[in-house]
GUNUTOR-195725 format. One record per atom (N, C-alpha, C): residue in one letter; x, y, z; atom name. Coordinates in steps of 0.001 Angstrom, whole numbers, padded with zeros to 6 digits, always signed. Last residue first. Layout:
GUNUTOR-195725
   residuo         u         v         w   atomo
         A         X         Y         Z      CA
...
***
This chain:
GUNUTOR-195725
   residuo         u         v         w   atomo
         R   +024933   +010148   +009102       N
         R   +024674   +011592   +009091      CA
         R   +025446   +012308   +010158       C
         E   +025312   +007504   +009539       N
         E   +026099   +008117   +008477      CA
         E   +025957   +009636   +008495       C
         S   +023449   +006814   +011387       N
         S   +024819   +006937   +011876      CA
         S   +025745   +007565   +010816       C
         S   +021153   +006639   +009846       N
         S   +021243   +007733   +010814      CA
         S   +022677   +007896   +011330       C
         T   +021777   +004368   +008279       N
         T   +021508   +005656   +007641      CA
         T   +021688   +006801   +008628       C
         A   +021980   +002355   +010161       N
         A   +023154   +002691   +009356      CA
         A   +022986   +004056   +008717       C
         G   +019338   +002356   +011055       N
         G   +020423   +002653   +011997      CA
         G   +021679   +003062   +011262       C
         L   +018044   +001566   +008763       N
         L   +017793   +002914   +009266      CA
         L   +018829   +003317   +010306       C
         L   +019094   -001058   +008533       N
         L   +019239   -000080   +007460      CA
         L   +019054   +001349   +007952       C
         L   +018344   -002271   +010979       N
         L   +019750   -002179   +010573      CA
         L   +019953   -001083   +009537       C
         K   +015575   -001963   +010801       N
         K   +016300   -001420   +011955      CA
         K   +017778   -001254   +011614       C
         L   +015011   -003397   +008488       N
         L   +014777   -001951   +008526      CA
         L   +015549   -001297   +009667       C
         R   +015654   -005985   +009400       N
         R   +016393   -005401   +008273      CA
         R   +016236   -003879   +008263       C
         G   +013752   -006298   +011420       N
         G   +015178   -006391   +011720      CA
         G   +016021   -005736   +010637       C
         R   +011383   -006080   +009930       N
         R   +011682   -005114   +010997      CA
         R   +013166   -005118   +011337       C
         A   +011666   -008341   +008272       N
         A   +011610   -006994   +007684      CA
         A   +011940   -005932   +008728       C
         R   +011574   -010440   +010117       N
         R   +012776   -010241   +009302      CA
         R   +012815   -008829   +008711       C
         H   +008966   -010010   +011137       N
         H   +010135   -010044   +012019      CA
         H   +011412   -009763   +011238       C
         L   +007369   -010223   +008836       N
         L   +007410   -008976   +009603      CA
         L   +008663   -008915   +010480       C
         L   +007846   -012913   +008127       N
         L   +008164   -011831   +007191      CA
         L   +008293   -010503   +007925       C
         Q   +006842   -014182   +010449       N
         Q   +008243   -014324   +010081      CA
         Q   +008681   -013218   +009119       C
         K   +004141   -013452   +010333       N
         K   +004952   -013059   +011490      CA
         K   +006440   -013120   +011157       C
         V   +003449   -014714   +007930       N
         V   +003345   -013259   +008038      CA
         V   +004198   -012764   +009199       C
         T   +003834   -017367   +008712       N
         T   +004606   -016823   +007586      CA
         T   +004612   -015304   +007646       C
         G   +001929   -017631   +010708       N
         G   +003339   -017754   +011047      CA
         G   +004243   -017194   +009957       C
         R   -000417   -017542   +009257       N
         R   -000111   -016427   +010145      CA
         R   +001365   -016435   +010544       C
         A   -000083   -018490   +005844       N
         A   -000206   -018863   +007253      CA
         A   +000187   -017660   +008103       C
         Q   -001821   -016677   +003260       N
         Q   -000625   -017210   +003892      CA
         Q   -000946   -017651   +005305       C
         G   -003543   -015115   +001774       N
         G   -003564   -016556   +001589      CA
         G   -002322   -017232   +002157       C
         G   -003755   -012453   +002270       N
         G   -002649   -012883   +001419      CA
         G   -002622   -014376   +001152       C
         Q   -005930   -012285   +003991       N
         Q   -006011   -011615   +002695      CA
         Q   -004922   -012081   +001740       C
         E   -004911   -013782   +006190       N
         E   -006153   -014154   +005494      CA
         E   -006205   -013564   +004094       C
         A   -002588   -012336   +006883       N
         A   -002516   -013760   +006551      CA
         A   -003737   -014185   +005740       C
         L   -003651   -009805   +007413       N
         L   -002628   -009967   +006381      CA
         L   -002544   -011419   +005927       C
         E   -005353   -010453   +009547       N
         E   -005907   -009928   +008296      CA
         E   -004929   -010078   +007151       C
         A   -003430   -011276   +011445       N
         A   -004459   -012216   +010989      CA
         A   -005077   -011759   +009672       C
         E   -002030   -008923   +011836       N
         E   -001338   -010078   +011258      CA
         E   -002336   -011094   +010723       C
         S   -004110   -006144   +010763       N
         S   -003556   -007050   +011767      CA
         S   -002817   -008190   +011070       C
         L   -003386   -003102   +009080       N
         L   -003988   -004438   +009059      CA
         L   -003335   -005298   +010136       C
         G   -002497   -000501   +008683       N
         G   -003083   -000860   +009963      CA
         G   -003775   -002214   +009979       C
         L   -001104   +000545   +006600       N
         L   -002538   +000336   +006399      CA
         L   -003248   -000109   +007673       C
         Y   +001436   +000749   +007838       N
         Y   +000846   +001887   +007156      CA
         Y   -000664   +001735   +007025       C
         Y   +001954   -001653   +009149       N
         Y   +002246   -000389   +009811      CA
         Y   +001665   +000827   +009115       C
         R   +000916   -003812   +007529       N
         R   +000816   -003792   +008992      CA
         R   +000936   -002386   +009567       C
         G   +001389   -003130   +004828       N
         G   +000069   -003578   +005285      CA
         G   -000102   -003428   +006785       C
         I   +004118   -002531   +004902       N
         I   +003156   -001498   +004524      CA
         I   +001760   -001870   +005005       C
         V   +005085   -005057   +005672       N
         V   +005394   -003866   +006470      CA
         V   +004381   -002765   +006172       C
         V   +004156   -006681   +003604       N
         V   +003638   -006893   +004961      CA
         V   +003940   -005701   +005860       C
         A   +005549   -005532   +001377       N
         A   +004083   -005579   +001409      CA
         A   +003550   -005778   +002821       C
         R   +008223   -005958   +002020       N
         R   +007732   -004585   +001857      CA
         R   +006208   -004560   +001988       C
         Q   +008295   -008740   +001905       N
         Q   +008543   -008055   +003176      CA
         Q   +007989   -006636   +003131       C
         A   +007752   -009074   -000853       N
         A   +006860   -009675   +000159      CA
         A   +007040   -008997   +001515       C
         P   +009913   -007713   -002099       N
         P   +008532   -007255   -002287      CA
         P   +007570   -007817   -001233       C
         S   +012551   -007288   +000356       N
         S   +011939   -008042   -000738      CA
         S   +010519   -007513   -000930       C
         L   +014113   -004114   +001012       N
         L   +013336   -005281   +001418      CA
         L   +012830   -006025   +000183       C
         W   +015205   -001861   -000014       N
         W   +016115   -002980   +000194      CA
         W   +015388   -004239   +000661       C
         A   +013190   -000002   +000009       N
         A   +013639   -000502   -001288      CA
         A   +014549   -001715   -001149       C
         L   +013035   +000780   +002644       N
         L   +012001   -000116   +002117      CA
         L   +012436   -000740   +000793       C
         A   +015194   +002587   +002654       N
         A   +015291   +001337   +003411      CA
         A   +014251   +000326   +002922       C
         E   +014129   +004641   +001086       N
         E   +015336   +003948   +000642      CA
         E   +015493   +002614   +001368       C
         R   +011987   +005423   +002709       N
         R   +011742   +004911   +001351      CA
         R   +012948   +004130   +000843       C
         V   +013450   +006290   +004970       N
         V   +012495   +005185   +005092      CA
         V   +012219   +004584   +003721       C
         A   +014857   +008434   +003875       N
         A   +015589   +007297   +004443      CA
         A   +014678   +006081   +004563       C
         Q   +012773   +010175   +003228       N
         Q   +013600   +009609   +002157      CA
         Q   +014351   +008375   +002660       C
         Q   +011924   +010792   +005828       N
         Q   +011005   +010166   +004889      CA
         Q   +011783   +009502   +003749       C
         V   +014180   +012103   +006787       N
         V   +013779   +010838   +007402      CA
         V   +012847   +010080   +006467       C
         Q   +014159   +014360   +005135       N
         Q   +015322   +013469   +005175      CA
         Q   +014944   +012107   +005736       C
         A   +011693   +015651   +005702       N
         A   +011938   +015079   +004375      CA
         A   +013120   +014106   +004379       C
         Q   +010174   +014845   +008822       N
         Q   +011106   +015637   +008043      CA
         Q   +011403   +014913   +006737       C
         E   +008510   +012946   +009778       N
         E   +008021   +014313   +009728      CA
         E   +008945   +015204   +008915       C
         A   +007858   +009902   +009454       N
         A   +008870   +010754   +008836      CA
         A   +008374   +012171   +008697       C
         W   +005835   +008690   +010671       N
         W   +007161   +008153   +010931      CA
         W   +008208   +009150   +010476       C
         E   +003753   +010227   +009677       N
         E   +003960   +010195   +011122      CA
         E   +005349   +009655   +011444       C
         E   +003668   +009686   +007030       N
         E   +004336   +010927   +007406      CA
         E   +004546   +011016   +008916       C
         P   +002076   +007556   +006615       N
         P   +003475   +007282   +006892      CA
         P   +004260   +008533   +007270       C
         G   -000766   +009147   +008163       N
         G   -000152   +008216   +007236      CA
         G   +001299   +008006   +007576       C
         P   -003974   +010381   +009182       N
         P   -002567   +010108   +009441      CA
         P   -002033   +009074   +008455       C
         G   -006087   +012002   +006696       N
         G   -005807   +011196   +007868      CA
         G   -004323   +010988   +008067       C
         P   -006292   +013348   +004321       N
         P   -006615   +014079   +005538      CA
         P   -006261   +013310   +006800       C
         D   -004091   +013407   +001762       N
         D   -004734   +012464   +002671      CA
         D   -005018   +013184   +003980       C
         P   -003776   +014248   -001620       N
         P   -003839   +014726   -000238      CA
         P   -004625   +013741   +000627       C
         V   -001742   +012320   -003579       N
         V   -003145   +012611   -003289      CA
         V   -003187   +013102   -001856       C
         L   +001023   +013079   -004061       N
         L   +000264   +012131   -004872      CA
         L   -001235   +012397   -004759       C
         E   +002199   +014723   -002221       N
         E   +001856   +015309   -003510      CA
         E   +000977   +014382   -004337       C
         T   +002822   +013122   -000100       N
         T   +001704   +014033   +000080      CA
         T   +001304   +014713   -001217       C
         L   +005079   +011827   -001029       N
         L   +003839   +011077   -000897      CA
         L   +002636   +011992   -000743       C
         S   +006941   +013517   -003510       N
         S   +006557   +013404   -002118      CA
         S   +005239   +012651   -002045       C
         V   +009147   +012613   -005908       N
         V   +007725   +012742   -005632      CA
         V   +007488   +012531   -004154       C
         E   +011647   +013955   -007917       N
         E   +011339   +013382   -006617      CA
         E   +009861   +013639   -006302       C
         E   +011996   +013191   -011296       N
         E   +011516   +014153   -010319      CA
         E   +011176   +013432   -009023       C
         E   +014957   +011767   -012583       N
         E   +013547   +011639   -012249      CA
         E   +013185   +012649   -011173       C
         N   +017630   +012157   -012735       N
         N   +016836   +012576   -013892      CA
         N   +015340   +012506   -013615       C
         S   +018769   +011034   -010527       N
         S   +018657   +012492   -010535      CA
         S   +017858   +013002   -011725       C
         N   +017578   +008384   -008863       N
         N   +017922   +008799   -010225      CA
         N   +017705   +010301   -010318       C
         H   +018803   +006958   -005982       N
         H   +017949   +008007   -006525      CA
         H   +018456   +008414   -007901       C
         K   +019072   +003510   -005846       N
         K   +019780   +004784   -005943      CA
         K   +018835   +005794   -006566       C
         R   +017419   +001417   -005955       N
         R   +018095   +001656   -004683      CA
         R   +018884   +002946   -004683       C
         S   +014244   +001090   -007227       N
         S   +015583   +001609   -007492      CA
         S   +016231   +001949   -006169       C
         L   +012577   -001829   -006103       N
         L   +012669   -000375   -006217      CA
         L   +014098   +000022   -006516       C
         Q   +013436   -004757   -008003       N
         Q   +012909   -004100   -006823      CA
         Q   +012974   -002610   -007068       C
         R   +012394   -006625   -010892       N
         R   +013307   -005784   -010132      CA
         R   +012621   -005295   -008879       C
         G   +010632   -007688   -012775       N
         G   +011877   -008367   -012454      CA
         G   +012883   -007530   -011709       C
         R   +008183   -006912   -013437       N
         R   +009263   -006103   -014011      CA
         R   +010629   -006675   -013670       C
         K   +006824   -008673   -011837       N
         K   +006735   -008801   -013294      CA
         K   +007853   -008031   -013984       C
         S   +007268   -007640   -009308       N
         S   +007847   -008935   -009672      CA
         S   +007871   -009124   -011182       C
         V   +005766   -005283   -009494       N
         V   +007196   -005207   -009225      CA
         V   +007875   -006510   -009643       C
         A   +003222   -006381   -009947       N
         A   +003805   -005461   -010923      CA
         A   +005319   -005358   -010739       C
         K   +002827   -007852   -007608       N
         K   +002880   -008542   -008904      CA
         K   +003547   -007658   -009950       C
         M   +002728   -005755   -005757       N
         M   +003780   -006767   -005659      CA
         M   +003934   -007510   -006982       C
         A   +000402   -004487   -006660       N
         A   +001674   -003761   -006681      CA
         A   +002842   -004743   -006600       C
         D   -001492   -006467   -006168       N
         D   -001256   -006033   -007542      CA
         D   +000065   -005278   -007671       C
         N   -001319   -006580   -003340       N
         N   -000997   -007756   -004162      CA
         N   -000683   -007361   -005599       C
         V   -002167   -003949   -002705       N
         V   -000835   -004415   -002315      CA
         V   -000417   -005616   -003161       C
         V   -004800   -004004   -003769       N
         V   -003822   -003020   -004231      CA
         V   -002399   -003491   -003921       C
         I   -005924   -006045   -002238       N
         I   -005906   -006146   -003706      CA
         I   -004821   -005224   -004256       C
         R   -005712   -004878   +000277       N
         R   -004918   -006078   -000004      CA
         R   -004846   -006313   -001513       C
         L   -007551   -002854   +000067       N
         L   -006141   -002497   +000174      CA
         L   -005238   -003704   -000070       C
         F   -009938   -004394   -000025       N
         F   -009531   -003554   -001140      CA
         F   -008045   -003239   -001098       C
         W   -009911   -005682   +002503       N
         W   -010047   -006446   +001262      CA
         W   -009522   -005637   +000077       C
         P   -009816   -003562   +004330       N
         P   -008693   -004498   +004244      CA
         P   -008723   -005320   +002951       C
         R   -012371   -002140   +003493       N
         R   -011037   -001543   +003487      CA
         R   -009905   -002560   +003416       C
         F   -014696   -003766   +003894       N
         F   -014218   -003428   +002559      CA
         F   -012747   -003012   +002557       C
         P   -015378   -006555   +005985       N
         P   -014998   -005143   +005855      CA
         P   -014358   -004884   +004486       C
         R   -018181   -008658   +005231       N
         R   -016740   -008490   +005402      CA
         R   -016397   -007007   +005266       C
         K   -020804   -008559   +004565       N
         K   -020501   -008727   +005982      CA
         K   -019006   -008590   +006272       C
         E   -020977   -008457   +001795       N
         E   -021190   -007224   +002557      CA
         E   -020869   -007348   +004042       C
         H   -018847   -009799   -000408       N
         H   -019662   -010177   +000740      CA
         H   -019786   -008970   +001666       C
         F   -018906   -009216   -003896       N
         F   -018385   -008811   -002591      CA
         F   -019368   -009201   -001493       C
         Q   -020041   -009701   -006301       N
         Q   -019364   -010827   -005659      CA
         Q   -018876   -010496   -004250       C
         G   -020971   -007279   -007244       N
         G   -021943   -008322   -006918      CA
         G   -021341   -009506   -006191       C
         A   -018659   -005923   -007977       N
         A   -019362   -005539   -006742      CA
         A   -020346   -006604   -006305       C
         R   -016999   -006145   -010156       N
         R   -017277   -007341   -009342      CA
         R   -017999   -007034   -008039       C
         E   -016682   -003645   -011322       N
         E   -017119   -004771   -012148      CA
         E   -017588   -005960   -011327       C
         Y   -015800   -002104   -009124       N
         Y   -017025   -001754   -009841      CA
         Y   -017568   -002961   -010608       C
         V   -013417   -003416   -008510       N
         V   -014463   -003288   -007490      CA
         V   -015799   -003005   -008170       C
         R   -012032   -003007   -010895       N
         R   -012436   -004366   -010501      CA
         R   -013527   -004344   -009447       C
         L   -011639   -000252   -010671       N
         L   -012425   -000781   -011786      CA
         L   -012906   -002194   -011479       C
         F   -009938   -000180   -008480       N
         F   -011283   +000396   -008366      CA
         F   -012189   -000096   -009496       C
         A   -007701   -001439   -009670       N
         A   -008352   -002037   -008493      CA
         A   -009768   -001485   -008312       C
         A   -007009   +000353   -011688       N
         A   -007448   -000999   -012052      CA
         A   -008174   -001676   -010895       C
         Q   -006231   +002525   -010081       N
         Q   -007358   +002655   -011015      CA
         Q   -007910   +001287   -011393       C
         V   -004006   +001372   -008803       N
         V   -005171   +001782   -008016      CA
         V   -006402   +001944   -008913       C
         I   -002282   +000933   -010987       N
         I   -002683   -000179   -010115      CA
         I   -003956   +000174   -009355       C
         D   -001888   +003527   -011967       N
         D   -002517   +002500   -012805      CA
         D   -003056   +001347   -011971       C
         E   -000539   +004705   -009780       N
         E   -001839   +005223   -010216      CA
         E   -002587   +004201   -011056       C
         A   +001805   +003157   -009766       N
         A   +000911   +003136   -008604      CA
         A   -000481   +003632   -008991       C
         M   +002896   +003938   -012200       N
         M   +002533   +002532   -011997      CA
         M   +001547   +002422   -010838       C
         F   +003387   +006610   -011649       N
         F   +002415   +006263   -012684      CA
         F   +001981   +004807   -012580       C
         R   +005305   +006466   -009472       N
         R   +004019   +007151   -009348      CA
         R   +002990   +006674   -010375       C
         E   +007104   +003899   -008161       N
         E   +006813   +004612   -009397      CA
         E   +005381   +005173   -009343       C
         G   +007459   +002235   -006053       N
         G   +008409   +003327   -006199      CA
         G   +008182   +004155   -007451       C
         T   +005917   +000038   -005270       N
         T   +006480   +000096   -006630      CA
         T   +007562   +001144   -006787       C
         I   +005329   +000473   -002533       N
         I   +005782   -000836   -003004      CA
         I   +006486   -000727   -004351       C
         L   +004561   +003115   -002347       N
         L   +005613   +002637   -001455      CA
         L   +006156   +001284   -001907       C
         Y   +002466   +003123   -004231       N
         Y   +003696   +003870   -004491      CA
         Y   +004849   +003389   -003614       C
         A   +000532   +001624   -002905       N
         A   +001062   +001143   -004188      CA
         A   +002381   +001845   -004510       C
         A   +000092   +003340   -000702       N
         A   +000569   +001967   -000502      CA
         A   +001198   +001428   -001780       C
         K   -000842   +005654   -001996       N
         K   +000393   +005708   -001224      CA
         K   +000962   +004308   -000988       C
         L   -003199   +004651   -003104       N
         L   -002156   +005192   -003961      CA
         L   -000819   +005247   -003227       C
         A   -004672   +003951   -000829       N
         A   -004318   +002935   -001824      CA
         A   -003157   +003412   -002691       C
         Q   -004989   +006438   +000451       N
         Q   -004287   +005341   +001114      CA
         Q   -003809   +004306   +000108       C
         A   -006436   +007836   -001563       N
         A   -005156   +008330   -001044      CA
         A   -004352   +007211   -000398       C
         Q   -008811   +006271   -001968       N
         Q   -007845   +006507   -003029      CA
         Q   -006477   +006916   -002494       C
         Y   -010840   +005951   -000069       N
         Y   -009677   +005067   -000026      CA
         Y   -008599   +005340   -001072       C
         K   -012877   +007908   -000344       N
         K   -012502   +007434   +000980      CA
         K   -011149   +006709   +000996       C
         S   -013284   +008314   -003026       N
         S   -012928   +009470   -002192      CA
         S   -012418   +009039   -000820       C
         V   -013940   +005664   -003736       N
         V   -012745   +006313   -004288      CA
         V   -012331   +007475   -003388       C
         L   -016364   +005291   -002385       N
         L   -015210   +004459   -002049      CA
         L   -013910   +005077   -002550       C
         T   -017957   +007235   -003683       N
         T   -017761   +007282   -002233      CA
         T   -016516   +006506   -001839       C
         E   -017909   +006293   -006289       N
         E   -017372   +007620   -005984      CA
         E   -017071   +007754   -004498       C
         L   -019313   +003915   -005996       N
         L   -017883   +003872   -006307      CA
         L   -017227   +005213   -005993       C
         G   -021860   +004911   -005526       N
         G   -021214   +004071   -004517      CA
         G   -019711   +004008   -004732       C
         G   -022489   +006161   -007891       N
         G   -022242   +006989   -006709      CA
         G   -021588   +006205   -005584       C
         I   -023291   +004301   -009710       N
         I   -021870   +004662   -009703      CA
         I   -021505   +005544   -008510       C
         D   -025488   +001792   -009228       N
         D   -025337   +003223   -008951      CA
         D   -023860   +003557   -008776       C
         G   -026069   -000878   -009404       N
         G   -025636   -000192   -010610      CA
         G   -025450   +001302   -010449       C
         R   -026501   -002207   -007118       N
         R   -027714   -001766   -007841      CA
         R   -027361   -001004   -009120       C
         K   -023941   -002465   -006233       N
         K   -024645   -003681   -006652      CA
         K   -025925   -003355   -007413       C
         L   -023485   +000168   -005430       N
         L   -022771   -000385   -006584      CA
         L   -023481   -001625   -007123       C
         R   -025112   +000263   -003160       N
         R   -025415   +001124   -004308      CA
         R   -024737   +000610   -005567       C
         S   -023711   -001565   -001574       N
         S   -025110   -001832   -001947      CA
         S   -025512   -001001   -003150       C
         I   -021321   -000154   -001255       N
         I   -021315   -001432   -001979      CA
         I   -022735   -001786   -002426       C
         A   -022303   +001999   +000283       N
         A   -021656   +002248   -001018      CA
         A   -021647   +000982   -001865       C
         E   -023152   +000656   +002549       N
         E   -024136   +001355   +001725      CA
         E   -023572   +001632   +000330       C
         R   -020674   -000230   +003473       N
         R   -021733   -001198   +003120      CA
         R   -022798   -000558   +002233       C
         D   -019273   +002169   +004007       N
         D   -018822   +001248   +002962      CA
         D   -019925   +000287   +002520       C
         D   -021544   +004995   +004506       N
         D   -020551   +004009   +004918      CA
         D   -020261   +003028   +003778       C
         M   -021805   +008426   +003808       N
         M   -022250   +007096   +003469      CA
         M   -021154   +006110   +003889       C
***
């Protein structure tokens, strides 16, 4: 079943439409929220709340618009708000008391994901650590652009920002990541 049919079913009160959307987008949404928040349980709460909103507000969704970028932007925005609300960024130092969570352990994702950038665990950890040094806004556009595959125009539209603002955030984030990841690889 495609997204439009799932939304149509939801509008008729059929929960099967939501099941379809959850099975299709849960893994991506959870990984995006986790990359922004750095906390597994917070990411799970954010994604659950986003799906609940989809169910409650299905009647307001415009079927001519694509569902995926709209939904994933909700998740990214909610994750950014959660991080800002807590008044901190991701922990920059690994807490040895907390269990390390691999992104693939969160929800199995049959499609390609950030693991393409980081085939080895060391590189994956370096990327997460580098993302932690970005501002929440920079982290969100990097994840939206490179992990979720949203275009700059989609990021601008969904985020209510000018396209130039998104380009500037991406440019600065890429430069910062390049420096951070370069420093990480030269330390090894």
